C-alpha positions in Angstrom: -20.9 -4.8 -0.7 -19.8 -4.4 -4.3 -20.4 -0.7 -4.2 -18.1 -0.5 -1.2 -15.3 -2.5 -2.9 -15.6 -0.4 -6.1 -15.4 2.8 -4.0 -12.4 1.5 -2.1 -10.7 0.5 -5.4 -11.3 4.0 -6.9 -10.0 5.6 -3.7 -6.8 3.6 -3.8 -6.3 4.3 -7.5 -6.9 8.0 -6.9 -4.4 8.1 -4.0 -1.8 6.3 -6.1 -2.2 8.7 -9.0 -1.9 11.7 -6.7 1.2 10.4 -4.9 3.2 9.4 -8.0 5.6 12.4 -7.7 5.7 12.6 -3.9 8.5 11.2 -1.8 8.3 10.4 1.9 11.2 11.7 4.0 11.6 12.4 7.7 13.3 15.7 8.6 16.7 14.1 9.0 16.5 12.4 5.5 15.4 15.7 4.0 18.4 17.5 5.5 20.7 14.7 4.3 19.2 14.8 0.8 19.6 18.6 0.5 23.3 18.2 1.3 23.8 15.6 -1.5 24.0 16.0 -5.2 20.7 15.5 -7.2 21.6 11.9 -8.2 22.3 10.8 -4.7 19.1 12.5 -3.4 17.1 10.6 -6.0 18.7 7.4 -4.9 17.9 8.1 -1.3 14.3 8.7 -2.2 14.2 5.5 -4.2 15.7 3.6 -1.3 13.0 5.0 1.1 10.3 3.9 -1.3 11.9 0.5 -1.8 12.0 -0.1 2.0 8.4 1.0 2.3 7.2 -1.8 -0.1 8.0 -4.8 2.2 5.8 -3.8 5.1 3.0 -2.8 2.8 3.2 -6.1 0.9 3.1 -8.1 4.1 0.1 -6.2 5.4 -1.6 -6.6 2.1 -0.9 -10.4 2.0 -2.2 -10.9 5.5 -5.3 -8.9 4.7 -5.9 -10.9 1.5 -5.5 -14.2 3.3 -7.9 -13.0 6.0 -10.4 -11.9 3.4 -10.2 -15.3 1.5 -10.6 -17.3 4.7 -13.5 -15.1 5.8 -15.1 -15.5 2.4 -14.8 -19.3 2.6 -16.4 -19.3 6.0 -19.3 -17.3 4.6 -19.7 -19.7 1.7 -19.7 -22.7 4.0 -22.3 -21.1 6.2 -24.5 -20.4 3.1 -24.2 -24.1 2.1 -25.3 -25.3 5.5 -28.4 -23.2 5.4 -29.7 -24.6 2.1 
């Protein structure tokens, strides 16, 4: 299990390092950004990334709470078998 977690951690770190300079835009946002000046386009990209953080943080928190509760259930099950 530890190998799996380390592998996932390395994968996430690798993906974060690869995607540092990338910006996510739909085709409409790309067209809008190309019509704007460079400062406004950077602000649009920053806004898109800022709005992306909230759903990812919520999913991460829910996943973390699930993992903690699942881990506590395993620990209690181990204590009952001793």
